[in-house]
Structure formats: structure tokens, C-alpha cells
PDB file as gemmi writes it, atoms N, CA and C in Angstrom:
CRYST1    1.000    1.000    1.000  90.00  90.00  90.00 P 1                      
ATOM      1  N   UNK A   1     115.274   0.114 114.322  1.00  0.00           N  
ATOM      2  CA  UNK A   1     114.434   1.030 114.468  1.00  0.00           C  
ATOM      3  C   UNK A   1     113.498   0.673 114.811  1.00  0.00           C  
ATOM      4  N   UNK A   2     112.950  -0.416 114.473  1.00  0.00           N  
ATOM      5  CA  UNK A   2     112.050  -1.109 115.430  1.00  0.00           C  
ATOM      6  C   UNK A   2     111.534  -1.294 117.035  1.00  0.00           C  
ATOM      7  N   UNK A   3     113.090  -1.735 117.294  1.00  0.00           N  
ATOM      8  CA  UNK A   3     113.585  -1.620 118.807  1.00  0.00           C  
ATOM      9  C   UNK A   3     113.134  -0.448 119.374  1.00  0.00           C  
ATOM     10  N   UNK A   4     113.294   0.978 118.453  1.00  0.00           N  
ATOM     11  CA  UNK A   4     113.382   2.097 119.436  1.00  0.00           C  
ATOM     12  C   UNK A   4     112.189   2.287 119.857  1.00  0.00           C  
ATOM     13  N   UNK A   5     110.922   1.819 118.107  1.00  0.00           N  
ATOM     14  CA  UNK A   5     109.560   2.425 118.822  1.00  0.00           C  
ATOM     15  C   UNK A   5     108.684   1.615 120.068  1.00  0.00           C  
ATOM     16  N   UNK A   6     109.491   0.445 119.793  1.00  0.00           N  
ATOM     17  CA  UNK A   6     109.060  -0.408 121.013  1.00  0.00           C  
ATOM     18  C   UNK A   6     108.998   0.136 122.160  1.00  0.00           C  
ATOM     19  N   UNK A   7     110.698   0.966 122.528  1.00  0.00           N  
ATOM     20  CA  UNK A   7     110.732   1.578 123.756  1.00  0.00           C  
ATOM     21  C   UNK A   7     109.940   2.127 124.321  1.00  0.00           C  
ATOM     22  N   UNK A   8     109.605   3.248 122.870  1.00  0.00           N  
ATOM     23  CA  UNK A   8     109.075   4.630 122.582  1.00  0.00           C  
ATOM     24  C   UNK A   8     107.487   4.240 123.100  1.00  0.00           C  
ATOM     25  N   UNK A   9     106.707   3.182 122.762  1.00  0.00           N  
ATOM     26  CA  UNK A   9     105.304   2.947 123.250  1.00  0.00           C  
ATOM     27  C   UNK A   9     105.644   2.335 124.967  1.00  0.00           C  
ATOM     28  N   UNK A  10     106.611   1.465 124.881  1.00  0.00           N  
ATOM     29  CA  UNK A  10     106.673   1.172 126.463  1.00  0.00           C  
ATOM     30  C   UNK A  10     106.407   1.956 127.198  1.00  0.00           C  
ATOM     31  N   UNK A  11     107.268   3.388 127.271  1.00  0.00           N  
ATOM     32  CA  UNK A  11     107.802   4.660 128.122  1.00  0.00           C  
ATOM     33  C   UNK A  11     106.472   5.256 127.557  1.00  0.00           C  
ATOM     34  N   UNK A  12     105.667   5.634 126.835  1.00  0.00           N  
ATOM     35  CA  UNK A  12     104.423   6.008 126.549  1.00  0.00           C  
ATOM     36  C   UNK A  12     103.562   5.546 127.309  1.00  0.00           C  
ATOM     37  N   UNK A  13     103.542   4.361 127.250  1.00  0.00           N  
ATOM     38  CA  UNK A  13     102.059   3.065 128.271  1.00  0.00           C  
ATOM     39  C   UNK A  13     102.428   3.222 129.935  1.00  0.00           C  
ATOM     40  N   UNK A  14     103.540   3.375 129.872  1.00  0.00           N  
ATOM     41  CA  UNK A  14     103.986   4.130 131.629  1.00  0.00           C  
ATOM     42  C   UNK A  14     103.714   4.768 131.810  1.00  0.00           C  
ATOM     43  N   UNK A  15     104.062   6.386 131.069  1.00  0.00           N  
ATOM     44  CA  UNK A  15     103.737   7.474 131.872  1.00  0.00           C  
ATOM     45  C   UNK A  15     102.138   7.471 131.707  1.00  0.00           C  
ATOM     46  N   UNK A  16     101.551   6.865 130.913  1.00  0.00           N  
ATOM     47  CA  UNK A  16      99.902   7.223 130.632  1.00  0.00           C  
ATOM     48  C   UNK A  16      99.503   6.051 131.979  1.00  0.00           C  
ATOM     49  N   UNK A  17     100.008   5.252 132.066  1.00  0.00           N  
ATOM     50  CA  UNK A  17      99.386   4.363 133.838  1.00  0.00           C  
ATOM     51  C   UNK A  17     100.024   5.118 134.189  1.00  0.00           C  
ATOM     52  N   UNK A  18     100.662   5.819 134.836  1.00  0.00           N  
ATOM     53  CA  UNK A  18     101.420   6.870 135.920  1.00  0.00           C  
ATOM     54  C   UNK A  18     100.185   8.039 136.013  1.00  0.00           C  
ATOM     55  N   UNK A  19     100.365   8.869 134.964  1.00  0.00           N  
ATOM     56  CA  UNK A  19      98.977   9.946 135.068  1.00  0.00           C  
ATOM     57  C   UNK A  19      97.714   8.930 135.434  1.00  0.00           C  
ATOM     58  N   UNK A  20      97.003   8.285 134.832  1.00  0.00           N  
ATOM     59  CA  UNK A  20      95.707   7.661 135.489  1.00  0.00           C  
ATOM     60  C   UNK A  20      95.524   6.974 136.584  1.00  0.00           C  
ATOM     61  N   UNK A  21      96.918   6.619 137.326  1.00  0.00           N  
ATOM     62  CA  UNK A  21      97.130   6.519 138.420  1.00  0.00           C  
ATOM     63  C   UNK A  21      97.015   7.751 139.500  1.00  0.00           C  
ATOM     64  N   UNK A  22      97.265   8.770 139.279  1.00  0.00           N  
ATOM     65  CA  UNK A  22      97.766  10.436 139.249  1.00  0.00           C  
ATOM     66  C   UNK A  22      96.145  10.369 139.672  1.00  0.00           C  
ATOM     67  N   UNK A  23      95.137  10.649 138.466  1.00  0.00           N  
ATOM     68  CA  UNK A  23      94.180  11.221 138.467  1.00  0.00           C  
ATOM     69  C   UNK A  23      92.878  10.655 139.520  1.00  0.00           C  
ATOM     70  N   UNK A  24      93.079   9.350 139.747  1.00  0.00           N  
ATOM     71  CA  UNK A  24      92.435   8.317 140.257  1.00  0.00           C  
ATOM     72  C   UNK A  24      93.331   9.039 141.459  1.00  0.00           C  
ATOM     73  N   UNK A  25      94.032   8.979 142.079  1.00  0.00           N  
ATOM     74  CA  UNK A  25      94.277   9.512 143.717  1.00  0.00           C  
ATOM     75  C   UNK A  25      93.938  10.245 144.234  1.00  0.00           C  
ATOM     76  N   UNK A  26      94.064  11.682 143.084  1.00  0.00           N  
ATOM     77  CA  UNK A  26      93.357  13.103 143.424  1.00  0.00           C  
ATOM     78  C   UNK A  26      92.198  13.281 143.509  1.00  0.00           C  
ATOM     79  N   UNK A  27      91.214  12.375 142.213  1.00  0.00           N  
ATOM     80  CA  UNK A  27      89.697  12.315 142.757  1.00  0.00           C  
ATOM     81  C   UNK A  27      89.109  11.795 144.265  1.00  0.00           C  
ATOM     82  N   UNK A  28      90.383  10.742 144.557  1.00  0.00           N  
ATOM     83  CA  UNK A  28      89.603  10.457 145.658  1.00  0.00           C  
ATOM     84  C   UNK A  28      90.357  11.005 146.592  1.00  0.00           C  
ATOM     85  N   UNK A  29      90.887  11.813 146.562  1.00  0.00           N  
ATOM     86  CA  UNK A  29      91.227  12.887 147.631  1.00  0.00           C  
ATOM     87  C   UNK A  29      90.373  13.803 147.337  1.00  0.00           C  
ATOM     88  N   UNK A  30      90.070  14.213 146.321  1.00  0.00           N  
ATOM     89  CA  UNK A  30      88.534  15.594 146.388  1.00  0.00           C  
ATOM     90  C   UNK A  30      87.706  14.675 147.150  1.00  0.00           C  
ATOM     91  N   UNK A  31      87.248  14.005 146.331  1.00  0.00           N  
ATOM     92  CA  UNK A  31      86.038  13.173 147.386  1.00  0.00           C  
ATOM     93  C   UNK A  31      86.338  13.275 148.882  1.00  0.00           C  
ATOM     94  N   UNK A  32      87.359  12.654 149.150  1.00  0.00           N  
ATOM     95  CA  UNK A  32      87.677  12.393 150.805  1.00  0.00           C  
ATOM     96  C   UNK A  32      87.363  13.766 151.533  1.00  0.00           C  
ATOM     97  N   UNK A  33      88.349  15.072 150.403  1.00  0.00           N  
ATOM     98  CA  UNK A  33      88.156  16.116 151.422  1.00  0.00           C  
ATOM     99  C   UNK A  33      86.522  16.605 151.294  1.00  0.00           C  
ATOM    100  N   UNK A  34      85.964  16.841 150.353  1.00  0.00           N  
ATOM    101  CA  UNK A  34      84.210  16.855 150.625  1.00  0.00           C  
ATOM    102  C   UNK A  34      83.986  16.298 151.616  1.00  0.00           C  
ATOM    103  N   UNK A  35      83.782  14.898 151.621  1.00  0.00           N  
ATOM    104  CA  UNK A  35      83.193  14.734 152.505  1.00  0.00           C  
ATOM    105  C   UNK A  35      83.399  14.880 153.803  1.00  0.00           C  
ATOM    106  N   UNK A  36      84.833  15.182 154.138  1.00  0.00           N  
ATOM    107  CA  UNK A  36      85.220  15.212 155.571  1.00  0.00           C  
ATOM    108  C   UNK A  36      84.748  16.964 156.002  1.00  0.00           C  
ATOM    109  N   UNK A  37      83.998  17.484 155.258  1.00  0.00           N  
ATOM    110  CA  UNK A  37      83.719  18.947 155.558  1.00  0.00           C  
ATOM    111  C   UNK A  37      82.711  18.882 155.031  1.00  0.00           C  
ATOM    112  N   UNK A  38      81.784  18.419 154.595  1.00  0.00           N  
ATOM    113  CA  UNK A  38      80.158  18.413 154.486  1.00  0.00           C  
ATOM    114  C   UNK A  38      79.540  17.587 154.116  1.00  0.00           C  
ATOM    115  N   UNK A  39      78.827  16.304 155.082  1.00  0.00           N  
ATOM    116  CA  UNK A  39      78.348  15.699 154.620  1.00  0.00           C  
ATOM    117  C   UNK A  39      76.564  15.456 154.768  1.00  0.00           C  
ATOM    118  N   UNK A  40      75.843  14.863 153.241  1.00  0.00           N  
ATOM    119  CA  UNK A  40      74.869  15.350 153.545  1.00  0.00           C  
ATOM    120  C   UNK A  40      73.901  16.745 154.465  1.00  0.00           C  
ATOM    121  N   UNK A  41      74.410  17.862 153.961  1.00  0.00           N  
ATOM    122  CA  UNK A  41      74.008  18.791 154.640  1.00  0.00           C  
ATOM    123  C   UNK A  41      74.473  19.228 155.858  1.00  0.00           C  
ATOM    124  N   UNK A  42      75.056  18.225 156.330  1.00  0.00           N  
ATOM    125  CA  UNK A  42      75.576  18.566 157.778  1.00  0.00           C  
ATOM    126  C   UNK A  42      77.445  18.831 158.000  1.00  0.00           C  
ATOM    127  N   UNK A  43      77.350  20.245 158.973  1.00  0.00           N  
ATOM    128  CA  UNK A  43      79.126  20.509 158.876  1.00  0.00           C  
ATOM    129  C   UNK A  43      79.803  19.194 160.098  1.00  0.00           C  
ATOM    130  N   UNK A  44      81.329  18.900 159.646  1.00  0.00           N  
ATOM    131  CA  UNK A  44      81.243  18.452 160.663  1.00  0.00           C  
ATOM    132  C   UNK A  44      83.020  18.637 161.018  1.00  0.00           C  
ATOM    133  N   UNK A  45      83.053  18.792 162.391  1.00  0.00           N  
ATOM    134  CA  UNK A  45      84.579  19.232 162.598  1.00  0.00           C  
ATOM    135  C   UNK A  45      85.466  18.564 163.092  1.00  0.00           C  
ATOM    136  N   UNK A  46      86.727  18.967 162.830  1.00  0.00           N  
ATOM    137  CA  UNK A  46      88.218  17.836 163.165  1.00  0.00           C  
ATOM    138  C   UNK A  46      87.991  17.997 165.054  1.00  0.00           C  
ATOM    139  N   UNK A  47      89.447  17.062 165.387  1.00  0.00           N  
ATOM    140  CA  UNK A  47      89.279  17.756 166.625  1.00  0.00           C  
ATOM    141  C   UNK A  47      90.286  19.121 166.909  1.00  0.00           C  
ATOM    142  N   UNK A  48      90.987  19.065 166.128  1.00  0.00           N  
ATOM    143  CA  UNK A  48      91.566  20.733 165.283  1.00  0.00           C  
ATOM    144  C   UNK A  48      91.066  21.872 165.488  1.00  0.00           C  
ATOM    145  N   UNK A  49      89.929  21.850 164.802  1.00  0.00           N  
ATOM    146  CA  UNK A  49      88.463  22.821 164.836  1.00  0.00           C  
ATOM    147  C   UNK A  49      88.301  22.909 166.434  1.00  0.00           C  
ATOM    148  N   UNK A  50      87.634  22.074 167.025  1.00  0.00           N  
ATOM    149  CA  UNK A  50      87.054  21.827 168.127  1.00  0.00           C  
ATOM    150  C   UNK A  50      87.960  22.554 168.605  1.00  0.00           C  
ATOM    151  N   UNK A  51      89.233  22.465 168.818  1.00  0.00           N  
ATOM    152  CA  UNK A  51      90.229  22.618 169.875  1.00  0.00           C  
ATOM    153  C   UNK A  51      90.707  24.341 169.542  1.00  0.00           C  
ATOM    154  N   UNK A  52      90.119  25.079 168.303  1.00  0.00           N  
ATOM    155  CA  UNK A  52      90.447  26.376 168.398  1.00  0.00           C  
ATOM    156  C   UNK A  52      89.034  27.307 168.439  1.00  0.00           C  
ATOM    157  N   UNK A  53      88.277  26.372 168.230  1.00  0.00           N  
ATOM    158  CA  UNK A  53      86.922  27.344 168.373  1.00  0.00           C  
ATOM    159  C   UNK A  53      86.626  26.986 169.710  1.00  0.00           C  
ATOM    160  N   UNK A  54      86.753  25.639 170.972  1.00  0.00           N  
ATOM    161  CA  UNK A  54      86.351  25.642 172.185  1.00  0.00           C  
ATOM    162  C   UNK A  54      87.060  26.390 172.904  1.00  0.00           C  
ATOM    163  N   UNK A  55      88.466  26.611 172.156  1.00  0.00           N  
ATOM    164  CA  UNK A  55      89.612  27.077 173.563  1.00  0.00           C  
ATOM    165  C   UNK A  55      89.922  25.894 174.538  1.00  0.00           C  
ATOM    166  N   UNK A  56      89.922  24.750 174.505  1.00  0.00           N  
ATOM    167  CA  UNK A  56      90.351  23.079 174.912  1.00  0.00           C  
ATOM    168  C   UNK A  56      91.434  22.505 174.440  1.00  0.00           C  
ATOM    169  N   UNK A  57      92.004  21.836 175.552  1.00  0.00           N  
ATOM    170  CA  UNK A  57      92.940  20.734 175.326  1.00  0.00           C  
ATOM    171  C   UNK A  57      92.176  19.769 174.648  1.00  0.00           C  
ATOM    172  N   UNK A  58      93.042  18.773 173.823  1.00  0.00           N  
ATOM    173  CA  UNK A  58      93.067  17.677 173.447  1.00  0.00           C  
ATOM    174  C   UNK A  58      92.224  16.533 174.571  1.00  0.00           C  
ATOM    175  N   UNK A  59      92.516  16.688 175.965  1.00  0.00           N  
ATOM    176  CA  UNK A  59      92.583  15.752 176.790  1.00  0.00           C  
ATOM    177  C   UNK A  59      91.164  16.020 177.433  1.00  0.00           C  
ATOM    178  N   UNK A  60      90.233  17.311 177.329  1.00  0.00           N  
ATOM    179  CA  UNK A  60      88.774  18.139 177.322  1.00  0.00           C  
ATOM    180  C   UNK A  60      88.460  17.412 176.585  1.00  0.00           C  
ATOM    181  N   UNK A  61      88.354  17.327 175.018  1.00  0.00           N  
ATOM    182  CA  UNK A  61      87.601  16.786 174.519  1.00  0.00           C  
ATOM    183  C   UNK A  61      87.899  15.697 174.320  1.00  0.00           C  
ATOM    184  N   UNK A  62      88.374  14.507 174.473  1.00  0.00           N  
ATOM    185  CA  UNK A  62      88.280  12.923 174.952  1.00  0.00           C  
ATOM    186  C   UNK A  62      87.382  12.737 176.205  1.00  0.00           C  
ATOM    187  N   UNK A  63      87.398  13.624 177.622  1.00  0.00           N  
ATOM    188  CA  UNK A  63      86.383  13.771 178.365  1.00  0.00           C  
ATOM    189  C   UNK A  63      85.851  14.053 178.428  1.00  0.00           C  
ATOM    190  N   UNK A  64      84.783  14.752 177.393  1.00  0.00           N  
ATOM    191  CA  UNK A  64      83.841  14.786 176.555  1.00  0.00           C  
ATOM    192  C   UNK A  64      82.850  13.766 176.028  1.00  0.00           C  
ATOM    193  N   UNK A  65      84.091  13.243 174.866  1.00  0.00           N  
ATOM    194  CA  UNK A  65      83.784  11.915 174.012  1.00  0.00           C  
ATOM    195  C   UNK A  65      83.064  10.758 175.276  1.00  0.00           C  
ATOM    196  N   UNK A  66      84.490  11.054 175.748  1.00  0.00           N  
ATOM    197  CA  UNK A  66      84.285   9.133 176.543  1.00  0.00           C  
ATOM    198  C   UNK A  66      83.070   9.457 177.213  1.00  0.00           C  
ATOM    199  N   UNK A  67      82.700  10.089 177.974  1.00  0.00           N  
ATOM    200  CA  UNK A  67      81.225  10.774 178.760  1.00  0.00           C  
ATOM    201  C   UNK A  67      80.407  10.520 178.435  1.00  0.00           C  
ATOM    202  N   UNK A  68      80.309  10.486 176.664  1.00  0.00           N  
ATOM    203  CA  UNK A  68      79.476   9.977 176.441  1.00  0.00           C  
ATOM    204  C   UNK A  68      78.750  11.347 175.876  1.00  0.00           C  
ATOM    205  N   UNK A  69      79.119  12.607 176.779  1.00  0.00           N  
ATOM    206  CA  UNK A  69      78.272  13.819 176.096  1.00  0.00           C  
ATOM    207  C   UNK A  69      78.182  14.536 175.093  1.00  0.00           C  
ATOM    208  N   UNK A  70      79.534  14.001 174.330  1.00  0.00           N  
ATOM    209  CA  UNK A  70      79.729  14.996 172.747  1.00  0.00           C  
ATOM    210  C   UNK A  70      80.192  13.447 172.102  1.00  0.00           C  
ATOM    211  N   UNK A  71      78.748  13.190 171.288  1.00  0.00           N  
ATOM    212  CA  UNK A  71      78.713  12.332 170.481  1.00  0.00           C  
ATOM    213  C   UNK A  71      79.961  12.463 168.971  1.00  0.00           C  
ATOM    214  N   UNK A  72      80.442  11.726 169.001  1.00  0.00           N  
ATOM    215  CA  UNK A  72      82.023  11.802 167.538  1.00  0.00           C  
ATOM    216  C   UNK A  72      81.752  10.360 167.180  1.00  0.00           C  
ATOM    217  N   UNK A  73      82.531  10.866 166.016  1.00  0.00           N  
ATOM    218  CA  UNK A  73      82.806   9.365 164.952  1.00  0.00           C  
ATOM    219  C   UNK A  73      84.151   9.367 163.786  1.00  0.00           C  
ATOM    220  N   UNK A  74      84.779   8.578 163.762  1.00  0.00           N  
ATOM    221  CA  UNK A  74      86.091   8.421 162.760  1.00  0.00           C  
ATOM    222  C   UNK A  74      86.003   8.079 161.657  1.00  0.00           C  
ATOM    223  N   UNK A  75      86.934   8.359 160.603  1.00  0.00           N  
ATOM    224  CA  UNK A  75      86.916   8.089 159.370  1.00  0.00           C  
ATOM    225  C   UNK A  75      88.047   7.634 159.686  1.00  0.00           C  
ATOM    226  N   UNK A  76      88.906   6.944 158.868  1.00  0.00           N  
ATOM    227  CA  UNK A  76      90.241   6.655 158.685  1.00  0.00           C  
ATOM    228  C   UNK A  76      90.979   7.242 160.505  1.00  0.00           C  
ATOM    229  N   UNK A  77      90.068   6.844 161.103  1.00  0.00           N  
ATOM    230  CA  UNK A  77      90.795   6.628 162.261  1.00  0.00           C  
ATOM    231  C   UNK A  77      90.797   7.992 162.830  1.00  0.00           C  
ATOM    232  N   UNK A  78      90.249   8.978 162.198  1.00  0.00           N  
ATOM    233  CA  UNK A  78      90.638  10.767 162.658  1.00  0.00           C  
ATOM    234  C   UNK A  78      89.088  10.788 163.562  1.00  0.00           C  
ATOM    235  N   UNK A  79      89.350  11.394 164.302  1.00  0.00           N  
ATOM    236  CA  UNK A  79      87.816  11.496 164.944  1.00  0.00           C  
ATOM    237  C   UNK A  79      86.951  13.053 164.582  1.00  0.00           C  
ATOM    238  N   UNK A  80      86.164  13.235 164.334  1.00  0.00           N  
ATOM    239  CA  UNK A  80      85.013  14.042 163.754  1.00  0.00           C  
ATOM    240  C   UNK A  80      84.075  14.434 164.605  1.00  0.00           C  
ATOM    241  N   UNK A  81      83.095  15.905 164.939  1.00  0.00           N  
ATOM    242  CA  UNK A  81      81.692  15.941 165.460  1.00  0.00           C  
ATOM    243  C   UNK A  81      81.194  16.834 164.322  1.00  0.00           C  
ATOM    244  N   UNK A  82      79.623  16.629 164.986  1.00  0.00           N  
ATOM    245  CA  UNK A  82      78.991  17.025 163.657  1.00  0.00           C  
ATOM    246  C   UNK A  82      78.599  18.161 164.884  1.00  0.00           C  
ATOM    247  N   UNK A  83      78.406  19.667 163.673  1.00  0.00           N  
ATOM    248  CA  UNK A  83      78.556  20.434 164.409  1.00  0.00           C  
ATOM    249  C   UNK A  83      76.964  21.037 165.400  1.00  0.00           C  
ATOM    250  N   UNK A  84      76.117  20.665 164.948  1.00  0.00           N  
ATOM    251  CA  UNK A  84      75.060  20.529 165.126  1.00  0.00           C  
ATOM    252  C   UNK A  84      74.950  19.713 166.821  1.00  0.00           C  
ATOM    253  N   UNK A  85      75.603  18.615 167.134  1.00  0.00           N  
ATOM    254  CA  UNK A  85      76.082  18.148 168.487  1.00  0.00           C  
ATOM    255  C   UNK A  85      76.595  18.904 169.106  1.00  0.00           C  
ATOM    256  N   UNK A  86      77.530  19.594 168.813  1.00  0.00           N  
ATOM    257  CA  UNK A  86      78.663  20.430 169.785  1.00  0.00           C  
ATOM    258  C   UNK A  86      77.595  21.500 170.136  1.00  0.00           C  
ATOM    259  N   UNK A  87      77.014  21.879 169.027  1.00  0.00           N  
ATOM    260  CA  UNK A  87      75.819  23.420 169.909  1.00  0.00           C  
ATOM    261  C   UNK A  87      75.145  22.553 170.429  1.00  0.00           C  
ATOM    262  N   UNK A  88      74.509  21.679 170.672  1.00  0.00           N  
ATOM    263  CA  UNK A  88      73.571  21.184 171.377  1.00  0.00           C  
ATOM    264  C   UNK A  88      74.272  21.080 172.838  1.00  0.00           C  
ATOM    265  N   UNK A  89      75.237  20.224 172.735  1.00  0.00           N  
ATOM    266  CA  UNK A  89      76.436  19.929 173.608  1.00  0.00           C  
ATOM    267  C   UNK A  89      76.436  21.125 174.701  1.00  0.00           C  
ATOM    268  N   UNK A  90      76.919  22.441 174.288  1.00  0.00           N  
ATOM    269  CA  UNK A  90      77.513  23.512 175.111  1.00  0.00           C  
ATOM    270  C   UNK A  90      76.185  24.485 175.438  1.00  0.00           C  
ATOM    271  N   UNK A  91      75.118  24.366 174.493  1.00  0.00           N  
ATOM    272  CA  UNK A  91      73.769  24.704 175.255  1.00  0.00           C  
ATOM    273  C   UNK A  91      72.882  23.853 176.830  1.00  0.00           C  
ATOM    274  N   UNK A  92      73.296  22.497 176.148  1.00  0.00           N  
ATOM    275  CA  UNK A  92      73.128  22.029 177.428  1.00  0.00           C  
ATOM    276  C   UNK A  92      73.347  21.878 178.664  1.00  0.00           C  
ATOM    277  N   UNK A  93      75.176  21.687 178.477  1.00  0.00           N  
ATOM    278  CA  UNK A  93      76.194  21.677 179.250  1.00  0.00           C  
ATOM    279  C   UNK A  93      76.520  22.718 180.242  1.00  0.00           C  
ATOM    280  N   UNK A  94      75.988  23.783 179.335  1.00  0.00           N  
ATOM    281  CA  UNK A  94      76.504  25.754 180.146  1.00  0.00           C  
ATOM    282  C   UNK A  94      75.762  26.762 179.696  1.00  0.00           C  
ATOM    283  N   UNK A  95      74.246  25.968 179.127  1.00  0.00           N  
ATOM    284  CA  UNK A  95      73.419  27.354 178.948  1.00  0.00           C  
ATOM    285  C   UNK A  95      73.457  28.253 178.152  1.00  0.00           C  
ATOM    286  N   UNK A  96      74.578  28.668 178.001  1.00  0.00           N  
ATOM    287  CA  UNK A  96      74.943  30.366 176.970  1.00  0.00           C  
ATOM    288  C   UNK A  96      74.766  30.203 175.683  1.00  0.00           C  
ATOM    289  N   UNK A  97      75.135  28.704 175.231  1.00  0.00           N  
ATOM    290  CA  UNK A  97      75.271  29.244 173.947  1.00  0.00           C  
ATOM    291  C   UNK A  97      73.887  29.227 173.067  1.00  0.00           C  
ATOM    292  N   UNK A  98      73.856  29.594 171.891  1.00  0.00           N  
ATOM    293  CA  UNK A  98      72.342  30.468 170.901  1.00  0.00           C  
ATOM    294  C   UNK A  98      72.463  29.390 170.182  1.00  0.00           C  
ATOM    295  N   UNK A  99      71.909  28.398 169.579  1.00  0.00           N  
ATOM    296  CA  UNK A  99      72.179  27.801 168.690  1.00  0.00           C  
ATOM    297  C   UNK A  99      71.801  28.348 167.514  1.00  0.00           C  
ATOM    298  N   UNK A 100      72.823  28.430 166.300  1.00  0.00           N  
ATOM    299  CA  UNK A 100      72.902  29.565 164.701  1.00  0.00           C  
ATOM    300  C   UNK A 100      71.393  28.790 164.304  1.00  0.00           C  
ATOM    301  N   UNK A 101      70.763  29.623 163.418  1.00  0.00           N  
ATOM    302  CA  UNK A 101      69.852  29.220 162.897  1.00  0.00           C  
ATOM    303  C   UNK A 101      70.125  28.912 161.922  1.00  0.00           C  
ATOM    304  N   UNK A 102      71.197  28.024 161.194  1.00  0.00           N  
ATOM    305  CA  UNK A 102      71.341  27.387 160.130  1.00  0.00           C  
ATOM    306  C   UNK A 102      70.973  26.095 160.726  1.00  0.00           C  
ATOM    307  N   UNK A 103      71.692  25.924 162.253  1.00  0.00           N  
ATOM    308  CA  UNK A 103      71.842  24.462 162.324  1.00  0.00           C  
ATOM    309  C   UNK A 103      70.477  24.054 162.857  1.00  0.00           C  
ATOM    310  N   UNK A 104      69.496  25.123 163.362  1.00  0.00           N  
ATOM    311  CA  UNK A 104      68.513  24.737 163.642  1.00  0.00           C  
ATOM    312  C   UNK A 104      67.498  24.083 162.657  1.00  0.00           C  
ATOM    313  N   UNK A 105      68.146  24.820 161.299  1.00  0.00           N  
ATOM    314  CA  UNK A 105      67.891  23.792 160.291  1.00  0.00           C  
ATOM    315  C   UNK A 105      67.688  23.179 159.660  1.00  0.00           C  
ATOM    316  N   UNK A 106      69.138  22.703 160.198  1.00  0.00           N  
ATOM    317  CA  UNK A 106      70.199  21.418 159.488  1.00  0.00           C  
ATOM    318  C   UNK A 106      70.655  21.622 158.502  1.00  0.00           C  
ATOM    319  N   UNK A 107      70.644  22.759 158.013  1.00  0.00           N  
ATOM    320  CA  UNK A 107      71.769  23.714 156.783  1.00  0.00           C  
ATOM    321  C   UNK A 107      73.073  23.631 156.861  1.00  0.00           C  
ATOM    322  N   UNK A 108      73.882  23.244 156.074  1.00  0.00           N  
ATOM    323  CA  UNK A 108      75.434  23.322 156.553  1.00  0.00           C  
ATOM    324  C   UNK A 108      75.941  24.766 156.710  1.00  0.00           C  
ATOM    325  N   UNK A 109      76.906  25.075 157.539  1.00  0.00           N  
ATOM    326  CA  UNK A 109      77.091  26.230 157.749  1.00  0.00           C  
ATOM    327  C   UNK A 109      78.216  25.844 158.060  1.00  0.00           C  
ATOM    328  N   UNK A 110      79.703  27.175 158.014  1.00  0.00           N  
ATOM    329  CA  UNK A 110      81.247  27.070 157.646  1.00  0.00           C  
ATOM    330  C   UNK A 110      80.955  27.980 159.607  1.00  0.00           C  
ATOM    331  N   UNK A 111      82.007  26.608 160.039  1.00  0.00           N  
ATOM    332  CA  UNK A 111      82.403  27.231 161.343  1.00  0.00           C  
ATOM    333  C   UNK A 111      83.374  27.940 161.508  1.00  0.00           C  
ATOM    334  N   UNK A 112      84.476  27.385 160.284  1.00  0.00           N  
ATOM    335  CA  UNK A 112      85.711  27.650 160.439  1.00  0.00           C  
ATOM    336  C   UNK A 112      86.954  28.419 159.428  1.00  0.00           C  
ATOM    337  N   UNK A 113      86.904  29.006 159.043  1.00  0.00           N  
ATOM    338  CA  UNK A 113      87.797  29.347 157.802  1.00  0.00           C  
ATOM    339  C   UNK A 113      89.183  28.980 157.869  1.00  0.00           C  
ATOM    340  N   UNK A 114      89.803  29.474 156.839  1.00  0.00           N  
ATOM    341  CA  UNK A 114      91.352  28.973 156.635  1.00  0.00           C  
ATOM    342  C   UNK A 114      92.140  30.156 157.993  1.00  0.00           C  
ATOM    343  N   UNK A 115      91.875  30.750 158.294  1.00  0.00           N  
ATOM    344  CA  UNK A 115      92.658  31.664 159.247  1.00  0.00           C  
ATOM    345  C   UNK A 115      91.926  31.384 160.766  1.00  0.00           C  
ATOM    346  N   UNK A 116      91.081  30.757 161.431  1.00  0.00           N  
ATOM    347  CA  UNK A 116      90.764  30.229 162.226  1.00  0.00           C  
ATOM    348  C   UNK A 116      89.455  30.743 162.984  1.00  0.00           C  
ATOM    349  N   UNK A 117      88.871  31.931 162.066  1.00  0.00           N  
ATOM    350  CA  UNK A 117      87.755  32.500 162.657  1.00  0.00           C  
ATOM    351  C   UNK A 117      86.504  32.337 162.463  1.00  0.00           C  
ATOM    352  N   UNK A 118      85.563  32.724 162.989  1.00  0.00           N  
ATOM    353  CA  UNK A 118      84.348  31.969 162.128  1.00  0.00           C  
ATOM    354  C   UNK A 118      84.078  33.289 161.198  1.00  0.00           C  
ATOM    355  N   UNK A 119      83.012  33.059 160.413  1.00  0.00           N  
ATOM    356  CA  UNK A 119      82.324  34.104 159.288  1.00  0.00           C  
ATOM    357  C   UNK A 119      80.588  33.873 159.952  1.00  0.00           C  
TER     358      UNK A 119                                                      
END                                                                             
């Protein structure tokens, strides 16, 4: 009888440990997701967002980055761009992009929703 109780207690501890690790992982992923989309009030775009919004290929983005014309940074090996830098780059390079007021004021804006359309 005592042996059965010990097994149940061990199983319970294993399950509690599993859920604790799972909850920590979920919390970490939520923090990283939040950090990826908005950091200190500035909107961040990944390479996929850039390709969809600007209708350019990966190679074009790489050329712009390597030339130093379009600033970028990496988080966990993934390349990101500040939305403000993207608009500034487009305005300087092509002269046709109007910088949205939200970016002029450095407020966060949503560049891309789940459907790939601007809001």
C-alpha cells in the first residue's frame, strides 16, 4: 500500500515538473513574440514582411542590407528591420514614399496583419 502511494507521489511530481517547464517555455515564447513585433514602441519587420510589403525578392533585401543602405539586425539568427528605417530608406532611395505620421512621431504602427494587407 505504501509503495503505491510513493509511485503516485512520484508520478504527481513528474507531471507537476512537466507542467512547470511547459509554462516557463510558453512564457518565454510569449515574451519573444512580443519582442519581435514591437520593441520599445518601434515596429519591427522580418524579411518575410519586407518581401510581401515591398514585393521584392530575398536577394534584393540582401543587397540593400550588405550595401549598408538598409539597416538591419539579427535576433536568434533571424534578420529584422525597423519600420522607421525602411520608410526612411525608401524615401531617400526612391523619393516617393511618404513617411506616415506615426513613424515621424516614433509611435508603433501595424505594418502587416495576418492577411498581408496594411491597416
